[in-house]
C-alpha positions, 0 to 999 in steps of 0.5 A, a space after each residue: 548552515 542551510 542549502 539554497 532550498 533549506 528543506 522544511 526549516 531554516 534559511 540559506 545565506 544571502 550576500 548583498 555586494 558593494 563593489 567597485 565600478 565595472 565589477 559584478 558578482 555572480 550568485 553563491 554556488 552551494 555545494 551538495 548538501 546533506 539531510 539534517 533531521 530535526 525531529 519530524 522535519 528534514 532540512 538540507 544544509 552543512 555542518 562543520 565547514 562549508 564554502 560557497 564560491 562565486 564568480 566575480 566579472 570585470 567589465 572592459 575598461 574596469 580598473 585592475 589591481 588592489 580593490 575593496 570588496 564589501 559584502 552585507 551577509 545574512 545567515 542562519 545557524 542552527 543547532 538545538 536553537 537557531 541563531 540568525 546572524 549578519 555582518 559587514 565584511 570586507 576583503 582586499 584582493 588584486 583583480 586581474 585585467 578584464 578578459 584574464 581568467 583566474 580560477 581562484 585568487 592566491 589568497 583564497 587557494 588554501 581554502 579552495 584546495 580543501 573545500 572547493 571540490 564539493 560543488 555538483 557538476 553537470 550531469 555527463 552527456 552520456 547520462 539521462 534522467 527522466 521522472 514519472 508521477 505515481 500516486 504517492 510521489 514521483 519515480 526517478 530514473 537515472 542512467 549513468 551507464 553503470 550499476 548505482 547502489 546509493 543516491 540522495 536526491 535534494 530538490 531545488 524547488 520547495 514544497 515538491 517532495 515530502 522531505 522527511 520521507 526515505 528515498 527508496 533506491 533500486 539498483 538497475 543495470 545502467 543506473 538506478 531508480 529513486 522512489 520519492 514521496 510528494 509534498 502534502 501541499 502539491 497540487 500540480 505535478 512539476 514539468 521538470 524535477 529539478 535538484 541535485 543527486 548525490 551518488 556513491 563516492 561523493 559524486 554529485 550532479 545537477 539534475 533536471 529530469 523530464 517527465 516520461 515513463 519509468 518501468 517499475 523497479 524489479 527488486 532482486 530475489 532474496 532466496 532467504 525472503 522467498 523461502 520465508 514467504 513460501 512458508 508464511 503462504 503456506 501457513 496462511 492457506 492453512 489458517 484460511 480454512 478457519 476463517 468465517 468466510 471459508 469454514 462453512 464451505 469446508 465444512 459442507 465438503 467434509 459433510 460430502 465426504 462423510 456421505 461418500 465414506 463407502 467409496 472406493 479409495 481411489 475415488 476419495 483420492 481422485 475428489 481430493 485431488 480435483 478439489 485441489 486442482 479447483 483451488 490451484 486453477 482459481 488462484 492462478 486465474 486470480 494472480 493472472 488477472 492481478 499481473 495483467 493489470 499490473 502490466 497495464 498500469 493498474 495497482 490492485 491488491 488481494 481481494 480486489 474483486 470485492 471493490 466491485 459492486 457487480 461482484 459483490 451483488 452476484 456473489 450474494 446472489 450465488 450464495 443466496 441460491 445455494 442457501 435456498 437449496 440447502 434449506 430444502 426449497 429445491 434439489 439443485 442436484 450437484 451444487 458448487 459444494 457437491 453435497 450430493 453423493 448419488 450423482 454420476 461420477 463426472 458430476 461428483 468430480 465437477 462439484 469437487 473442482 467447483 467447491 475448490 473455486 468457491 473456497 477461493 472466491 470466498 477466501 479473498 476477503 480474508 487475510 489470515 495471520 502470516 498471509 499478508 507479508 507473503 501476499 505483499 512480497 509476492 505481488 512486488 516480485 517477478 511473475 514466476 516468484 508471484 505464482 510460486 508463492 500463490 501456489 503455496 498458499 493455494 496448497 495450504 488452503 487445500 491441505 485439510 480436505 486433501 489429507 482426509 482424501 489421501 488417508 481414508 483411515 482418518 475418516 473413521 473418526 467422522 460420524 456415519 451418514 444418517 438422517 442427521 445429515 439432512 437436518 445439519 444440511 439445512 442448518 448449514 444454510 443459516 451461515 450461508 444466509 448470514 454471509 448474504 447478509 454481510 455482503 448486502 451490508 457491505 454493498 449498501 455501505 460502499 454503494 448506497 441504498 439503490 444498489 441494495 434495492 436492486 440486490 434485494 430485488 434479485 434475490 426475490 427473483 432467485 427465490 421465485 426461480 427456486 420455487 419453480 425448481 421445487 414445485 416442478 422438479 425435473 420439468 424442462 420448462 421450469 428449468 427454462 423459467 429458472 434460467 431466464 429468471 437467473 439471466 434477469 438477475 444478472 442484468 439487473 445486477 449489472 445495470 444497477 452499478 450505474 446508480 452506485 453512490 459516491 462514498 459518503 464522507 467520513 470526516 468526523 468532527 473534533 471537539 474539545 482539546 487534545 484528548 478528544 482529538 486523539 480519540 477520534 477516527 479520520 479519514 486517511 491520506 498521505 497529507 494527513 499523516 504528514 501533517 500530524 508527523 509535522 506536529 510531532 504527534 504519532 499517527 496510527 493508521 487502520 488500513 481496513 475494508 467493510 468486506 474484510 471479516 478479520 478487520 471487522 473482528 479486530 475493530 470489535 475485539 481491540 480497537 474499539 475497547 475502552 482501554 485501547 481508546 484510553 491508550 490512544 488518547 493519553 499518547 496523543 496518537 492521531 487516528 487515521 482509517 484508510 477505507 479500501 472498501 472501494 478501489 483507492 490507488 493511493 492506499 494500494 500503493 501505500 500497502 505496497 509500500 509497506 510490503 503488504 497487498 491485503 488488509 488489515 494492516 496496522 501501521 504506527 508512524 512515530 515521529 522521527 522514524 522514516 518507517 512505520 512500525 507494523 502491528 500483527 494482523 490479528 489484534 488484541 487489546 494488549 498488542 495495541 496497548 503494549 505498542 503504544 507503551 513503546 512510544 518515545 515521549 514527543 511533544 504535541 507540536 513541532 518546536 517553532 523554527 525559522 521557515 522558508 518565505 
């Protein structure tokens, strides 16, 4: 049977009384319920036996003694199917005189002794409860004066919470924090969060939590998870060197190492250590910014700076200017890659340091294999743990070049300097310019043609600045002209952000039957996930971004393959794309809930399962089809059942 809020389906019992004059009946009192899963739905109710106590009151002058109590009762009982029932019931009871309080009538004592202790009590006066709305739901803090480890919250009001979603409990020194997901149809947050909370040991209390501020829970640090995250972060940093966004920078640095192969051993080591310092400092600055914004209430993830049109444009301009120098338009001297080897020692070390900085900047749109879980774990931990994990990531990124400088004998395997280096230096400008094209594509797709036009104008100004530097090298006035043009580029880039367009709707049109719908990508939302799960359909969510190169590769080599599309359609999977190109707090918080803070992430929601199945960050067609083959047989719609009025 069902609680007063039956959940996603069902109906609580109702009683209509016919009573003697002067006798009135209070409402049924409901014991603390249980969560009763029904496919993708979640009901609240009772199994086996349940007692609904009530209070009878006698008015002054009402007749005492034997009376007949008559009730018309309606109820609903469900198992595989739901059976409505009704009955006319009567009992004979001896009522006491008015003003005499009786806890229970003697004829009912055995039932009360066995089942009457399950009613939720009032929250103790020393305890307090407060809730705060989040992007995905509500964070409920309950202070009972002692550490709590278990809790289930049952909302009294319908359509407030997403009933099937798991409720995450985080223990605190004096209670707990409960993270709840809101209902997909909820448009206005409630002023109070009303319901019943059941704690360990069967303790249940009526709750009416006021809106307020709840600090984010601080999960305990598990040494095993910490060590694993260190290892994954280090491996992820190593693999970042092979990502297309990082490899050109590392290759240029290796080229400079070839050119300086005859330097003294201690100088080579110094360059390697300075390069590593540039990576470490850059990572620490990024983590400091993330933690500072987290304290201020922002929810950001790895690669957050690529969600800024100003950053994207300035990054494209920086790489374009670097590409012009590599292609031979002008000699910038020591560029951020320290390609020149004939400069003063101080300048050379500066170049090594800023090469490390550049490597970190261009690495952030990539989430290498093993790295996503480590970053997600780190950003959910205390600041000291976050810094430690990101330090491991930085050391992994720095290791290849650092190893060559610490072991100069290995440089013997590198080719000797020669004319070929100038040719190769110019050839390397090609992938640099390709990166600029990619950044321009990201900018245009996310922010519109006006911002793209501003970027193209900025690139023209930089080409003119490069022409001045190449036509009149080592002239102070030409340097001043170039600096003025570069300053104009910065001004144009910042001003152009005002013309950024709203993202175009990616809603797709579905045609035909189930197969066409299942093979169509639609925009992600928590409501859409809940809707399809309520229909009993699996849901595949692609958390992606235009600036994420790994995401684009996975889409082309796996998700867009004909056999994968057919497997999605055959399994009747709803396909949702969560586009993180622009900042989206709902996506950021959902990623955090999945233990991730970077894209790509691929989540397969299976009906009846509380948490989604996460696929690897590097996809192949076989990985996706194997995951779909393991799906249980589900129906395309939920079994019809009586619902709340």
